[in-house]
All heavy atoms as a GROMACS GRO file, in nm:
protein
  502
    1MET      N    1   2.878   6.537  -6.930
    1MET     CA    2   2.946   6.410  -6.929
    1MET      C    3   2.840   6.299  -6.928
    1MET      O    4   2.747   6.303  -6.846
    1MET     CB    5   3.035   6.401  -6.805
    1MET     CG    6   3.102   6.267  -6.786
    1MET     SD    7   3.229   6.276  -6.662
    1MET     CE    8   3.369   6.245  -6.762
    2PRO      N    9   2.850   6.204  -7.020
    2PRO     CA   10   2.749   6.097  -7.023
    2PRO      C   11   2.753   6.005  -6.902
    2PRO      O   12   2.859   5.986  -6.843
    2PRO     CB   13   2.782   6.021  -7.153
    2PRO     CG   14   2.925   6.056  -7.181
    2PRO     CD   15   2.952   6.190  -7.121
    3ARG      N   16   2.637   5.953  -6.869
    3ARG     CA   17   2.633   5.859  -6.759
    3ARG      C   18   2.681   5.722  -6.806
    3ARG      O   19   2.688   5.696  -6.926
    3ARG     CB   20   2.490   5.847  -6.705
    3ARG     CG   21   2.446   5.980  -6.644
    3ARG     CD   22   2.310   5.971  -6.587
    3ARG     NE   23   2.214   5.954  -6.695
    3ARG     CZ   24   2.086   5.925  -6.676
    3ARG    NH1   25   2.041   5.909  -6.556
    3ARG    NH2   26   2.006   5.910  -6.777
    4LYS      N   27   2.709   5.635  -6.713
    4LYS     CA   28   2.755   5.499  -6.745
    4LYS      C   29   2.632   5.405  -6.759
    4LYS      O   30   2.526   5.435  -6.706
    4LYS     CB   31   2.846   5.445  -6.635
    4LYS     CG   32   2.973   5.529  -6.610
    4LYS     CD   33   3.068   5.512  -6.727
    4LYS     CE   34   3.198   5.590  -6.699
    4LYS     NZ   35   3.289   5.584  -6.810
    5ILE      N   36   2.652   5.296  -6.828
    5ILE     CA   37   2.546   5.197  -6.846
    5ILE      C   38   2.500   5.150  -6.707
    5ILE      O   39   2.379   5.128  -6.684
    5ILE     CB   40   2.594   5.080  -6.932
    5ILE    CG1   41   2.630   5.127  -7.073
    5ILE    CG2   42   2.493   4.967  -6.934
    5ILE    CD1   43   2.512   5.172  -7.156
    6ARG      N   44   2.593   5.132  -6.614
    6ARG     CA   45   2.555   5.083  -6.481
    6ARG      C   46   2.458   5.177  -6.412
    6ARG      O   47   2.371   5.136  -6.335
    6ARG     CB   48   2.679   5.057  -6.396
    6ARG     CG   49   2.745   5.179  -6.338
    6ARG     CD   50   2.856   5.146  -6.238
    6ARG     NE   51   2.968   5.073  -6.293
    6ARG     CZ   52   3.074   5.132  -6.348
    6ARG    NH1   53   3.080   5.263  -6.352
    6ARG    NH2   54   3.172   5.063  -6.395
    7GLN      N   55   2.470   5.310  -6.437
    7GLN     CA   56   2.379   5.405  -6.377
    7GLN      C   57   2.238   5.393  -6.437
    7GLN      O   58   2.138   5.405  -6.365
    7GLN     CB   59   2.432   5.548  -6.397
    7GLN     CG   60   2.558   5.573  -6.318
    7GLN     CD   61   2.624   5.704  -6.354
    7GLN    OE1   62   2.638   5.735  -6.473
    7GLN    NE2   63   2.665   5.780  -6.255
    8LEU      N   64   2.231   5.368  -6.567
    8LEU     CA   65   2.100   5.349  -6.631
    8LEU      C   66   2.033   5.226  -6.573
    8LEU      O   67   1.913   5.226  -6.547
    8LEU     CB   68   2.116   5.336  -6.782
    8LEU     CG   69   2.177   5.455  -6.858
    8LEU    CD1   70   2.180   5.425  -7.008
    8LEU    CD2   71   2.098   5.579  -6.830
    9ILE      N   72   2.109   5.119  -6.556
    9ILE     CA   73   2.054   4.993  -6.503
    9ILE      C   74   2.004   5.013  -6.360
    9ILE      O   75   1.898   4.968  -6.324
    9ILE     CB   76   2.160   4.883  -6.508
    9ILE    CG1   77   2.187   4.846  -6.655
    9ILE    CG2   78   2.120   4.761  -6.427
    9ILE    CD1   79   2.300   4.754  -6.677
   10LYS      N   80   2.079   5.090  -6.281
   10LYS     CA   81   2.041   5.119  -6.144
   10LYS      C   82   1.907   5.196  -6.139
   10LYS      O   83   1.823   5.166  -6.058
   10LYS     CB   84   2.152   5.196  -6.074
   10LYS     CG   85   2.133   5.212  -5.926
   10LYS     CD   86   2.253   5.277  -5.862
   10LYS     CE   87   2.238   5.286  -5.713
   10LYS     NZ   88   2.355   5.345  -5.649
   11GLU      N   89   1.893   5.293  -6.231
   11GLU     CA   90   1.768   5.367  -6.237
   11GLU      C   91   1.651   5.279  -6.274
   11GLU      O   92   1.542   5.290  -6.217
   11GLU     CB   93   1.780   5.481  -6.341
   11GLU     CG   94   1.868   5.594  -6.300
   11GLU     CD   95   1.879   5.701  -6.404
   11GLU    OE1   96   1.791   5.708  -6.494
   11GLU    OE2   97   1.977   5.779  -6.401
   12LEU      N   98   1.671   5.190  -6.370
   12LEU     CA   99   1.563   5.100  -6.413
   12LEU      C  100   1.522   5.009  -6.298
   12LEU      O  101   1.404   4.990  -6.272
   12LEU     CB  102   1.607   5.015  -6.531
   12LEU     CG  103   1.614   5.085  -6.667
   12LEU    CD1  104   1.683   4.996  -6.769
   12LEU    CD2  105   1.474   5.122  -6.712
   13GLU      N  106   1.619   4.952  -6.230
   13GLU     CA  107   1.590   4.860  -6.119
   13GLU      C  108   1.521   4.931  -6.003
   13GLU      O  109   1.432   4.877  -5.940
   13GLU     CB  110   1.714   4.788  -6.074
   13GLU     CG  111   1.764   4.687  -6.180
   13GLU     CD  112   1.892   4.620  -6.146
   13GLU    OE1  113   1.963   4.664  -6.051
   13GLU    OE2  114   1.927   4.521  -6.212
   14SER      N  115   1.560   5.057  -5.978
   14SER     CA  116   1.495   5.130  -5.869
   14SER      C  117   1.353   5.170  -5.909
   14SER      O  118   1.270   5.196  -5.820
   14SER     CB  119   1.576   5.253  -5.830
   14SER     OG  120   1.578   5.345  -5.933
   15ALA      N  121   1.325   5.176  -6.039
   15ALA     CA  122   1.188   5.208  -6.084
   15ALA      C  123   1.101   5.085  -6.090
   15ALA      O  124   0.983   5.093  -6.130
   15ALA     CB  125   1.194   5.274  -6.222
   16GLY      N  126   1.155   4.967  -6.060
   16GLY     CA  127   1.076   4.843  -6.055
   16GLY      C  128   1.094   4.753  -6.174
   16GLY      O  129   1.019   4.656  -6.187
   17PHE      N  130   1.191   4.779  -6.260
   17PHE     CA  131   1.213   4.692  -6.375
   17PHE      C  132   1.291   4.567  -6.330
   17PHE      O  133   1.376   4.576  -6.239
   17PHE     CB  134   1.294   4.766  -6.483
   17PHE     CG  135   1.210   4.860  -6.565
   17PHE    CD1  136   1.178   4.986  -6.516
   17PHE    CD2  137   1.165   4.825  -6.690
   17PHE    CE1  138   1.101   5.073  -6.590
   17PHE    CE2  139   1.090   4.911  -6.764
   17PHE     CZ  140   1.056   5.034  -6.716
   18ILE      N  141   1.264   4.456  -6.394
   18ILE     CA  142   1.328   4.327  -6.358
   18ILE      C  143   1.410   4.282  -6.479
   18ILE      O  144   1.362   4.284  -6.593
   18ILE     CB  145   1.223   4.222  -6.323
   18ILE    CG1  146   1.147   4.268  -6.200
   18ILE    CG2  147   1.288   4.086  -6.301
   18ILE    CD1  148   1.029   4.182  -6.165
   19ASP      N  149   1.534   4.239  -6.453
   19ASP     CA  150   1.620   4.190  -6.558
   19ASP      C  151   1.577   4.052  -6.602
   19ASP      O  152   1.565   3.960  -6.523
   19ASP     CB  153   1.766   4.185  -6.506
   19ASP     CG  154   1.868   4.152  -6.614
   19ASP    OD1  155   1.826   4.136  -6.731
   19ASP    OD2  156   1.984   4.138  -6.580
   20ARG      N  157   1.546   4.040  -6.733
   20ARG     CA  158   1.502   3.913  -6.788
   20ARG      C  159   1.615   3.840  -6.856
   20ARG      O  160   1.594   3.736  -6.919
   20ARG     CB  161   1.389   3.936  -6.890
   20ARG     CG  162   1.267   3.998  -6.829
   20ARG     CD  163   1.157   4.025  -6.930
   20ARG     NE  164   1.139   3.915  -7.023
   20ARG     CZ  165   1.155   3.924  -7.156
   20ARG    NH1  166   1.193   4.036  -7.210
   20ARG    NH2  167   1.134   3.819  -7.234
   21GLY      N  168   1.737   3.890  -6.847
   21GLY     CA  169   1.852   3.827  -6.911
   21GLY      C  170   1.871   3.880  -7.050
   21GLY      O  171   1.810   3.979  -7.093
   22GLY      N  172   1.961   3.819  -7.123
   22GLY     CA  173   1.989   3.861  -7.260
   22GLY      C  174   2.114   3.791  -7.310
   22GLY      O  175   2.173   3.709  -7.240
   23LYS      N  176   2.153   3.823  -7.430
   23LYS     CA  177   2.272   3.761  -7.492
   23LYS      C  178   2.384   3.864  -7.496
   23LYS      O  179   2.362   3.978  -7.539
   23LYS     CB  180   2.243   3.712  -7.631
   23LYS     CG  181   2.168   3.584  -7.638
   23LYS     CD  182   2.162   3.540  -7.782
   23LYS     CE  183   2.146   3.389  -7.784
   23LYS     NZ  184   2.158   3.337  -7.921
   24GLY      N  185   2.499   3.823  -7.460
   24GLY     CA  186   2.615   3.909  -7.468
   24GLY      C  187   2.602   4.032  -7.377
   24GLY      O  188   2.574   4.018  -7.261
   25SER      N  189   2.617   4.149  -7.437
   25SER     CA  190   2.611   4.270  -7.358
   25SER      C  191   2.472   4.331  -7.356
   25SER      O  192   2.455   4.443  -7.310
   25SER     CB  193   2.708   4.374  -7.418
   25SER     OG  194   2.669   4.408  -7.548
   26HIS      N  195   2.372   4.257  -7.403
   26HIS     CA  196   2.234   4.306  -7.403
   26HIS      C  197   2.161   4.257  -7.278
   26HIS      O  198   2.171   4.141  -7.241
   26HIS     CB  199   2.159   4.258  -7.529
   26HIS     CG  200   2.206   4.327  -7.653
   26HIS    ND1  201   2.327   4.303  -7.711
   26HIS    CD2  202   2.146   4.419  -7.729
   26HIS    CE1  203   2.342   4.378  -7.817
   26HIS    NE2  204   2.233   4.449  -7.833
   27ARG      N  205   2.083   4.348  -7.219
   27ARG     CA  206   2.002   4.314  -7.100
   27ARG      C  207   1.860   4.357  -7.129
   27ARG      O  208   1.836   4.473  -7.166
   27ARG     CB  209   2.054   4.388  -6.978
   27ARG     CG  210   2.189   4.336  -6.933
   27ARG     CD  211   2.254   4.440  -6.840
   27ARG     NE  212   2.399   4.430  -6.848
   27ARG     CZ  213   2.475   4.486  -6.940
   27ARG    NH1  214   2.422   4.560  -7.034
   27ARG    NH2  215   2.603   4.470  -6.936
   28ASN      N  216   1.766   4.267  -7.109
   28ASN     CA  217   1.626   4.295  -7.131
   28ASN      C  218   1.557   4.320  -6.996
   28ASN      O  219   1.566   4.239  -6.908
   28ASN     CB  220   1.559   4.179  -7.202
   28ASN     CG  221   1.619   4.152  -7.337
   28ASN    OD1  222   1.627   4.243  -7.417
   28ASN    ND2  223   1.663   4.031  -7.362
   29TYR      N  224   1.488   4.432  -6.986
   29TYR     CA  225   1.419   4.465  -6.863
   29TYR      C  226   1.269   4.477  -6.891
   29TYR      O  227   1.228   4.524  -6.996
   29TYR     CB  228   1.468   4.599  -6.807
   29TYR     CG  229   1.605   4.586  -6.743
   29TYR    CD1  230   1.720   4.598  -6.820
   29TYR    CD2  231   1.617   4.554  -6.612
   29TYR    CE1  232   1.844   4.585  -6.764
   29TYR    CE2  233   1.742   4.538  -6.552
   29TYR     CZ  234   1.855   4.555  -6.630
   29TYR     OH  235   1.978   4.540  -6.573
   30LYS      N  236   1.191   4.432  -6.793
   30LYS     CA  237   1.045   4.436  -6.803
   30LYS      C  238   0.988   4.491  -6.673
   30LYS      O  239   1.035   4.457  -6.565
   30LYS     CB  240   0.989   4.298  -6.832
   30LYS     CG  241   0.840   4.296  -6.850
   30LYS     CD  242   0.788   4.158  -6.883
   30LYS     CE  243   0.639   4.163  -6.898
   30LYS     NZ  244   0.585   4.029  -6.918
   31HIS      N  245   0.885   4.570  -6.689
   31HIS     CA  246   0.813   4.627  -6.570
   31HIS      C  247   0.678   4.559  -6.561
   31HIS      O  248   0.624   4.510  -6.660
   31HIS     CB  249   0.796   4.777  -6.588
   31HIS     CG  250   0.756   4.847  -6.463
   31HIS    ND1  251   0.623   4.867  -6.430
   31HIS    CD2  252   0.828   4.900  -6.362
   31HIS    CE1  253   0.618   4.933  -6.316
   31HIS    NE2  254   0.739   4.953  -6.271
   32ALA      N  255   0.623   4.556  -6.440
   32ALA     CA  256   0.492   4.492  -6.420
   32ALA      C  257   0.381   4.561  -6.500
   32ALA      O  258   0.282   4.498  -6.536
   32ALA     CB  259   0.456   4.497  -6.271
   33SER      N  260   0.400   4.686  -6.537
   33SER     CA  261   0.301   4.758  -6.616
   33SER      C  262   0.304   4.718  -6.762
   33SER      O  263   0.218   4.760  -6.838
   33SER     CB  264   0.324   4.910  -6.605
   33SER     OG  265   0.444   4.944  -6.670
   34GLY      N  266   0.406   4.642  -6.801
   34GLY     CA  267   0.417   4.598  -6.942
   34GLY      C  268   0.525   4.670  -7.019
   34GLY      O  269   0.555   4.634  -7.132
   35ALA      N  270   0.586   4.772  -6.961
   35ALA     CA  271   0.692   4.845  -7.030
   35ALA      C  272   0.818   4.755  -7.040
   35ALA      O  273   0.851   4.683  -6.948
   35ALA     CB  274   0.728   4.974  -6.950
   36ARG      N  275   0.880   4.764  -7.158
   36ARG     CA  276   1.000   4.683  -7.186
   36ARG      C  277   1.109   4.771  -7.243
   36ARG      O  278   1.079   4.869  -7.314
   36ARG     CB  279   0.971   4.572  -7.285
   36ARG     CG  280   0.877   4.471  -7.233
   36ARG     CD  281   0.847   4.369  -7.341
   36ARG     NE  282   0.749   4.272  -7.291
   36ARG     CZ  283   0.764   4.143  -7.311
   36ARG    NH1  284   0.861   4.095  -7.379
   36ARG    NH2  285   0.672   4.061  -7.260
   37ILE      N  286   1.233   4.734  -7.214
   37ILE     CA  287   1.345   4.808  -7.269
   37ILE      C  288   1.466   4.713  -7.274
   37ILE      O  289   1.481   4.627  -7.189
   37ILE     CB  290   1.380   4.935  -7.190
   37ILE    CG1  291   1.488   5.016  -7.260
   37ILE    CG2  292   1.415   4.903  -7.048
   37ILE    CD1  293   1.507   5.153  -7.206
   38THR      N  294   1.550   4.731  -7.375
   38THR     CA  295   1.674   4.658  -7.388
   38THR      C  296   1.789   4.756  -7.376
   38THR      O  297   1.790   4.859  -7.445
   38THR     CB  298   1.683   4.587  -7.523
   38THR    OG1  299   1.578   4.492  -7.534
   38THR    CG2  300   1.817   4.512  -7.537
   39VAL      N  301   1.881   4.728  -7.285
   39VAL     CA  302   2.000   4.811  -7.268
   39VAL      C  303   2.120   4.733  -7.315
   39VAL      O  304   2.141   4.620  -7.271
   39VAL     CB  305   2.017   4.852  -7.119
   39VAL    CG1  306   2.141   4.938  -7.100
   39VAL    CG2  307   1.894   4.923  -7.068
   40SER      N  308   2.198   4.792  -7.405
   40SER     CA  309   2.314   4.723  -7.456
   40SER      C  310   2.443   4.796  -7.421
   40SER      O  311   2.439   4.918  -7.403
   40SER     CB  312   2.306   4.706  -7.608
   40SER     OG  313   2.305   4.834  -7.668
   41GLY      N  314   2.549   4.724  -7.404
   41GLY     CA  315   2.678   4.782  -7.371
   41GLY      C  316   2.734   4.724  -7.245
   41GLY      O  317   2.662   4.672  -7.162
   42LYS      N  318   2.866   4.732  -7.234
   42LYS     CA  319   2.931   4.686  -7.112
   42LYS      C  320   2.900   4.782  -6.999
   42LYS      O  321   2.875   4.900  -7.018
   42LYS     CB  322   3.083   4.678  -7.135
   42LYS     CG  323   3.122   4.572  -7.237
   42LYS     CD  324   3.271   4.562  -7.252
   42LYS     CE  325   3.303   4.456  -7.355
   42LYS     NZ  326   3.448   4.445  -7.374
   43ILE      N  327   2.904   4.729  -6.877
   43ILE     CA  328   2.866   4.803  -6.756
   43ILE      C  329   2.941   4.937  -6.743
   43ILE      O  330   2.882   5.036  -6.706
   43ILE     CB  331   2.890   4.717  -6.631
   43ILE    CG1  332   2.800   4.595  -6.635
   43ILE    CG2  333   2.872   4.793  -6.503
   43ILE    CD1  334   2.658   4.623  -6.608
   44GLY      N  335   3.069   4.938  -6.771
   44GLY     CA  336   3.150   5.057  -6.749
   44GLY      C  337   3.160   5.156  -6.860
   44GLY      O  338   3.225   5.256  -6.848
   45THR      N  339   3.092   5.128  -6.975
   45THR     CA  340   3.101   5.220  -7.088
   45THR      C  341   3.002   5.335  -7.074
   45THR      O  342   2.904   5.326  -7.002
   45THR     CB  343   3.077   5.148  -7.222
   45THR    OG1  344   2.947   5.091  -7.220
   45THR    CG2  345   3.179   5.039  -7.245
   46ASP      N  346   3.031   5.442  -7.146
   46ASP     CA  347   2.942   5.558  -7.146
   46ASP      C  348   2.816   5.524  -7.222
   46ASP      O  349   2.820   5.462  -7.328
   46ASP     CB  350   3.010   5.677  -7.212
   46ASP     CG  351   3.126   5.733  -7.130
   46ASP    OD1  352   3.133   5.706  -7.009
   46ASP    OD2  353   3.212   5.804  -7.188
   47ALA      N  354   2.704   5.572  -7.168
   47ALA     CA  355   2.576   5.551  -7.236
   47ALA      C  356   2.560   5.653  -7.347
   47ALA      O  357   2.602   5.766  -7.340
   47ALA     CB  358   2.462   5.569  -7.136
   48LYS      N  359   2.502   5.610  -7.457
   48LYS     CA  360   2.473   5.698  -7.571
   48LYS      C  361   2.350   5.783  -7.536
   48LYS      O  362   2.268   5.744  -7.456
   48LYS     CB  363   2.445   5.612  -7.693
   48LYS     CG  364   2.554   5.514  -7.728
   48LYS     CD  365   2.658   5.579  -7.810
   48LYS     CE  366   2.753   5.478  -7.872
   48LYS     NZ  367   2.876   5.463  -7.804
   49PRO      N  368   2.343   5.900  -7.598
   49PRO     CA  369   2.225   5.987  -7.571
   49PRO      C  370   2.091   5.916  -7.597
   49PRO      O  371   1.996   5.935  -7.522
   49PRO     CB  372   2.246   6.104  -7.666
   49PRO     CG  373   2.392   6.110  -7.688
   49PRO     CD  374   2.439   5.967  -7.683
   50TYR      N  375   2.084   5.836  -7.703
   50TYR     CA  376   1.957   5.766  -7.732
   50TYR      C  377   1.922   5.665  -7.621
   50TYR      O  378   1.806   5.638  -7.595
   50TYR     CB  379   1.960   5.702  -7.869
   50TYR     CG  380   2.043   5.576  -7.881
   50TYR    CD1  381   1.988   5.451  -7.853
   50TYR    CD2  382   2.175   5.581  -7.920
   50TYR    CE1  383   2.063   5.336  -7.864
   50TYR    CE2  384   2.252   5.467  -7.930
   50TYR     CZ  385   2.196   5.342  -7.903
   50TYR     OH  386   2.271   5.229  -7.912
   51GLN      N  387   2.025   5.607  -7.560
   51GLN     CA  388   2.000   5.508  -7.452
   51GLN      C  389   1.946   5.584  -7.330
   51GLN      O  390   1.852   5.533  -7.264
   51GLN     CB  391   2.127   5.435  -7.416
   51GLN     CG  392   2.172   5.340  -7.521
   51GLN     CD  393   2.307   5.276  -7.489
   51GLN    OE1  394   2.402   5.345  -7.452
   51GLN    NE2  395   2.314   5.145  -7.503
   52GLU      N  396   2.001   5.698  -7.299
   52GLU     CA  397   1.953   5.775  -7.185
   52GLU      C  398   1.809   5.818  -7.208
   52GLU      O  399   1.727   5.811  -7.116
   52GLU     CB  400   2.042   5.897  -7.160
   52GLU     CG  401   2.182   5.861  -7.117
   52GLU     CD  402   2.266   5.981  -7.078
   52GLU    OE1  403   2.210   6.078  -7.024
   52GLU    OE2  404   2.387   5.978  -7.100
   53ARG      N  405   1.775   5.861  -7.328
   53ARG     CA  406   1.638   5.900  -7.363
   53ARG      C  407   1.543   5.780  -7.351
   53ARG      O  408   1.434   5.794  -7.297
   53ARG     CB  409   1.632   5.955  -7.505
   53ARG     CG  410   1.642   6.102  -7.517
   53ARG     CD  411   1.602   6.151  -7.655
   53ARG     NE  412   1.665   6.077  -7.765
   53ARG     CZ  413   1.786   6.104  -7.818
   53ARG    NH1  414   1.855   6.205  -7.772
   53ARG    NH2  415   1.832   6.034  -7.917
   54ALA      N  416   1.587   5.665  -7.400
   54ALA     CA  417   1.502   5.547  -7.399
   54ALA      C  418   1.470   5.502  -7.255
   54ALA      O  419   1.358   5.464  -7.223
   54ALA     CB  420   1.566   5.433  -7.476
   55VAL      N  421   1.570   5.509  -7.169
   55VAL     CA  422   1.553   5.470  -7.028
   55VAL      C  423   1.457   5.568  -6.961
   55VAL      O  424   1.363   5.528  -6.892
   55VAL     CB  425   1.687   5.463  -6.954
   55VAL    CG1  426   1.667   5.458  -6.804
   55VAL    CG2  427   1.768   5.345  -7.002
   56ARG      N  428   1.474   5.697  -6.986
   56ARG     CA  429   1.384   5.797  -6.928
   56ARG      C  430   1.243   5.776  -6.973
   56ARG      O  431   1.147   5.780  -6.894
   56ARG     CB  432   1.432   5.938  -6.969
   56ARG     CG  433   1.369   6.049  -6.892
   56ARG     CD  434   1.427   6.189  -6.924
   56ARG     NE  435   1.566   6.186  -6.964
   56ARG     CZ  436   1.610   6.222  -7.087
   56ARG    NH1  437   1.524   6.256  -7.177
   56ARG    NH2  438   1.738   6.220  -7.115
   57GLN      N  439   1.222   5.748  -7.103
   57GLN     CA  440   1.089   5.724  -7.158
   57GLN      C  441   1.027   5.597  -7.100
   57GLN      O  442   0.906   5.593  -7.069
   57GLN     CB  443   1.092   5.717  -7.309
   57GLN     CG  444   1.119   5.852  -7.374
   57GLN     CD  445   1.137   5.840  -7.525
   57GLN    OE1  446   1.152   5.730  -7.578
   57GLN    NE2  447   1.139   5.952  -7.593
   58ALA      N  448   1.106   5.490  -7.084
   58ALA     CA  449   1.054   5.368  -7.030
   58ALA      C  450   1.008   5.385  -6.884
   58ALA      O  451   0.904   5.333  -6.844
   58ALA     CB  452   1.159   5.256  -7.039
   59ILE      N  453   1.085   5.459  -6.808
   59ILE     CA  454   1.049   5.484  -6.668
   59ILE      C  455   0.919   5.567  -6.662
   59ILE      O  456   0.830   5.538  -6.583
   59ILE     CB  457   1.165   5.554  -6.592
   59ILE    CG1  458   1.281   5.453  -6.577
   59ILE    CG2  459   1.117   5.604  -6.456
   59ILE    CD1  460   1.408   5.514  -6.520
   60GLU      N  461   0.909   5.670  -6.747
   60GLU     CA  462   0.789   5.751  -6.749
   60GLU      C  463   0.668   5.668  -6.791
   60GLU      O  464   0.558   5.680  -6.736
   60GLU     CB  465   0.804   5.868  -6.844
   60GLU     CG  466   0.900   5.975  -6.796
   60GLU     CD  467   0.928   6.082  -6.899
   60GLU    OE1  468   0.867   6.079  -7.006
   60GLU    OE2  469   1.010   6.168  -6.870
   61GLU      N  470   0.685   5.580  -6.890
   61GLU     CA  471   0.577   5.495  -6.936
   61GLU      C  472   0.532   5.398  -6.828
   61GLU      O  473   0.411   5.369  -6.816
   61GLU     CB  474   0.624   5.413  -7.060
   61GLU     CG  475   0.519   5.323  -7.117
   61GLU     CD  476   0.573   5.242  -7.232
   61GLU    OE1  477   0.658   5.295  -7.306
   61GLU    OE2  478   0.530   5.125  -7.249
   62SER      N  479   0.624   5.350  -6.748
   62SER     CA  480   0.589   5.251  -6.643
   62SER      C  481   0.514   5.316  -6.529
   62SER      O  482   0.443   5.248  -6.454
   62SER     CB  483   0.715   5.185  -6.591
   62SER     OG  484   0.792   5.276  -6.514
   63GLN      N  485   0.523   5.447  -6.514
   63GLN     CA  486   0.458   5.516  -6.404
   63GLN      C  487   0.317   5.560  -6.439
   63GLN      O  488   0.246   5.612  -6.354
   63GLN     CB  489   0.540   5.639  -6.361
   63GLN     CG  490   0.674   5.601  -6.300
   63GLN     CD  491   0.763   5.718  -6.275
   63GLN    OE1  492   0.734   5.830  -6.320
   63GLN    NE2  493   0.870   5.696  -6.204
   64LYS      N  494   0.273   5.540  -6.564
   64LYS     CA  495   0.138   5.580  -6.604
   64LYS      C  496   0.036   5.484  -6.559
   64LYS      O  497   0.052   5.373  -6.533
   64LYS     CB  498   0.131   5.595  -6.757
   64LYS     CG  499   0.209   5.712  -6.805
   64LYS     CD  500   0.196   5.726  -6.954
   64LYS     CE  501   0.277   5.844  -7.006
   64LYS     NZ  502   0.270   5.858  -7.147
   0.00000   0.00000   0.00000
């Protein structure tokens, strides 16, 4: 079962990413290490597999 967009956002914020805002349903996150990611979609919708992969990769990149 896919996770929700809100769960991806919670993981990003717990990893130290800061919401820089965005337009519409897009949210731009930045980490102090320079890693960036854009998450799109309404909070309650299911995350697409590529979004889950991108969040996982961004978190791994920020920890290097």
